[in-house]
C-alpha positions in Angstrom: 12.0 27.9 -4.1 13.8 24.6 -3.6 12.5 24.2 -0.3 8.9 24.2 -1.6 10.1 22.0 -4.6 11.3 19.3 -1.7 7.8 19.3 -0.1 5.8 18.6 -3.4 5.1 15.1 -4.4 7.2 13.8 -7.4 4.1 13.5 -9.5 3.6 17.2 -9.1 7.2 18.1 -9.7 7.0 16.4 -13.1 4.0 18.7 -13.7 5.8 21.8 -12.5 8.9 21.2 -15.0 6.4 21.5 -18.0 5.8 25.2 -17.1 8.9 26.7 -18.5 12.7 25.9 -18.9 13.7 27.4 -15.6 11.2 25.0 -13.8 12.3 22.3 -15.8 15.9 22.8 -14.6 14.9 23.4 -11.1 12.7 20.1 -11.1 15.8 18.1 -12.3 17.9 19.5 -9.4 19.8 16.4 -8.0 19.3 17.6 -4.3 15.5 17.4 -4.9 15.7 13.8 -5.8 18.3 13.2 -3.3 16.0 14.5 -0.6 13.0 12.4 -2.0 15.2 9.1 -1.8 16.3 9.9 1.9 12.6 10.1 2.8 12.2 6.6 1.4 15.3 4.8 2.2 16.8 5.8 5.6 20.1 4.1 4.9 20.8 6.7 2.3 21.3 9.6 4.7 24.5 11.4 4.9 25.7 9.9 1.5 26.8 12.4 -1.2 26.5 9.7 -4.1 23.7 7.1 -5.0 24.7 3.5 -4.0 24.9 0.8 -6.7 26.0 3.5 -9.2 26.2 1.0 -12.0 22.4 0.5 -11.6 21.4 4.0 -10.6 23.4 6.7 -12.5 21.5 9.5 -10.5 19.3 10.2 -7.5 16.5 10.7 -10.0 17.3 7.5 -11.7 17.3 5.6 -8.3 13.7 7.3 -7.4 12.1 6.1 -10.5 13.9 2.7 -11.2 14.2 1.3 -7.5 11.1 -0.3 -6.1 9.6 1.7 -3.2 6.2 2.1 -1.5 4.1 4.9 -2.5 1.7 6.8 -0.1 -0.5 9.0 -2.5 -2.7 6.1 -3.5 -3.8 2.6 -3.0 -2.4 -0.9 -4.0 -5.2 -3.1 -5.2 -5.7 -6.8 -6.2 -8.7 -7.7 -8.3 -9.9 -11.3 -7.6 -11.9 -13.3 -10.0 -13.3 -17.0 -9.8 -15.9 -19.2 -10.6 -18.4 -21.2 -8.1 -21.1 -23.6 -8.5 -24.5 -22.2 -8.4 -27.9 -23.3 -7.7 -29.0 -26.3 -9.6 -32.2 -26.0 -11.7 -34.6 -28.5 -13.4 -33.2 -27.2 -16.8 -29.5 -27.2 -16.3 -27.4 -29.8 -14.9 -24.7 -27.5 -13.6 -24.5 -23.5 -13.3 -21.5 -21.4 -12.7 -21.4 -18.1 -11.1 -18.5 -15.5 -11.7 -17.7 -13.8 -8.5 -15.4 -10.7 -8.1 -13.7 -9.0 -5.2 -10.9 -6.8 -4.3 -8.1 -6.5 -1.6 -6.8 -3.1 -0.8 -3.8 -1.9 1.1 -2.9 1.9 2.0 0.3 2.7 3.4 1.2 5.8 5.5 4.6 6.9 5.8 4.8 6.6 9.7 4.4 2.7 9.4 0.6 2.7 9.6 -0.9 0.3 6.9 -4.9 -0.2 6.4 -6.3 -3.3 4.8 -9.8 -4.1 3.4 -11.2 -7.1 1.6 -14.7 -6.2 -0.1 -17.0 -7.0 -2.9 -18.0 -3.3 -3.0 -17.0 -1.0 -6.0 -13.5 0.2 -5.8 -14.7 3.9 -5.5 -16.2 3.0 -2.1 -13.1 1.4 -0.9 -11.2 4.4 -1.9 -13.4 6.7 0.3 -13.4 4.1 3.3 -9.3 4.1 3.2 -8.9 8.0 2.9 -8.7 8.7 6.7 -6.6 7.1 9.2 -9.7 6.3 11.4 -12.3 4.8 8.9 -15.9 4.5 9.7 -15.9 1.1 7.7 -16.0 -1.7 10.2 -14.3 -4.1 7.8 -11.2 -2.0 7.5 -8.2 -3.8 9.3 -5.3 -2.1 11.0 -1.8 -2.7 11.3 2.1 -1.8 11.1 4.6 -2.5 8.6 8.4 -2.8 8.3 10.5 -2.8 5.3 13.8 -4.8 4.8 15.2 -4.3 1.3 12.5 -5.0 -1.1 10.6 -7.2 1.4 7.3 -5.6 3.3 6.2 -7.3 6.5 2.9 -6.5 7.6 0.8 -7.5 11.0 -3.1 -6.6 10.7 -5.7 -6.8 13.3 -9.4 -6.5 13.1 -11.3 -3.8 14.9 -13.1 -4.7 18.2 -16.6 -3.4 18.5 -17.8 -5.6 21.1 -17.6 -2.6 23.9 -20.5 -0.2 23.5 -18.6 2.4 25.3 -17.4 5.1 23.3 -13.5 5.4 23.7 -11.1 8.0 22.3 -8.4 5.1 21.2 -9.4 2.6 18.6 -9.6 -1.1 20.0 -8.1 -4.0 18.1 -8.9 -7.7 18.6 -5.7 -9.2 20.1 -6.7 -12.8 19.6 -6.3 -13.0 15.9 -3.9 -11.3 13.7 -2.8 -11.5 9.9 0.8 -11.7 8.9 1.6 -10.9 5.2 4.9 -10.3 3.6 4.9 -8.7 0.2 7.6 -8.1 -2.3 8.2 -4.8 -4.0 8.5 -4.9 -7.9 9.0 -2.0 -10.2 8.5 -2.7 -13.8 8.8 0.2 -16.3 8.2 2.7 -13.4 4.9 0.9 -12.4 4.9 0.1 -8.7 3.3 -3.3 -7.5 3.4 -5.7 -4.7 3.6 -9.6 -5.0 2.7 -12.2 -2.4 5.4 -13.9 -0.4 3.9 -15.2 2.8 0.5 -15.2 4.6 -0.1 -16.5 8.1 -3.2 -16.3 10.3 -2.2 -16.4 14.0 -4.8 -17.3 16.5 -4.2 -16.9 20.4 -6.5 -19.0 22.6 -6.1 -20.3 26.1 -2.6 -19.1 26.3 -1.6 -21.1 23.1 -0.5 -19.6 19.6 -1.6 -21.5 16.6 0.0 -20.2 13.2 -1.8 -21.2 9.9 0.2 -21.0 6.8 -2.2 -20.1 3.8 -1.2 -21.3 0.5 -0.9 -18.5 -2.1 -2.6 -20.2 -5.1 -4.3 -18.3 -7.9 -6.7 -16.7 -8.4 -7.3 -15.7 -4.8 -3.7 -14.2 -4.3 -3.0 -12.1 -7.2 -0.4 -9.2 -7.5 -1.3 -5.8 -6.2 -1.1 -2.9 -8.5 -0.8 0.8 -7.4 -3.3 3.4 -8.5 -2.8 7.1 -7.6 -5.8 8.8 -5.6 -5.8 12.5 -6.1 -8.0 13.2 -2.8 -5.2 11.5 -0.6 -3.0 14.5 -1.4 -5.5 17.3 -1.7 -4.9 18.5 1.7 -1.6 18.7 3.9 -1.5 17.3 7.5 1.4 19.5 8.3 3.1 22.8 7.7 5.5 23.8 4.7 
C-alpha cells in the first residue's frame, strides 16, 4: 500500500487521508514525504533526516514549506497595460486596455514549454498539455535548478522546412535565457523574474541583449493546478 501511496501526487494523498483514520495515518508516514522530497531535491538522497532541522521539523514540513517546482499544472503571469488608440474627431486621446498572458509548463526530466499569447487561458492550457504541441507559438527549452533559482533556455520552433521529420526542429540563431526565483508564501508556489536575455547568433557573432524587468510586462508567475495534466500516467506503477 505504501508503494502505491508513493506514486500518488501529494494533492491526491491529501484527499486520500480524509477517507478514514487508517488512511490518515498512512498519508502522514514520514517515508512517503521523504520519497517525495528526494524526487524533487536530488541532494537529499541517502539522508535519514531532513536538512535545516530548525526550519523544517519533518519531511512533510519541508515539502510544504520549501519552494519547489510543480509539474501538475502551469505557471501563469497576467499582464495588463494601456496604450494609445486611434484618434477621433470627438476625442483628443483614447486609451486601450491590453491583456495577455505568459505561461510556463515544467516537466520532471528538464523540459520546459513557454507561451506568450493573447488567447484565453483555457486555450493555452490545452496547447501545453502534451510535450509536442500543435501550437506554433509554443517555445521549447531546458531548465536547471540551483537552490531557489531556475535557469531556462528557450528556442522557437523552425517551420521553414516543408518536409515532415520525426524530430522537432528549433531555430538555433535566437534563444531566450530566463532566470526565475522560486517563492513559497503560505504554501502557494510562484516564480519571480530575476534575469531575461535575448541571445542572437548571426555571421559567427553572438549578441546578448539584456531586457529590463520593468512592470507591468514582467509580473510574477502564479501556479495553477490542471487536472487533465495528471489524468493519465505515462509510466507503470
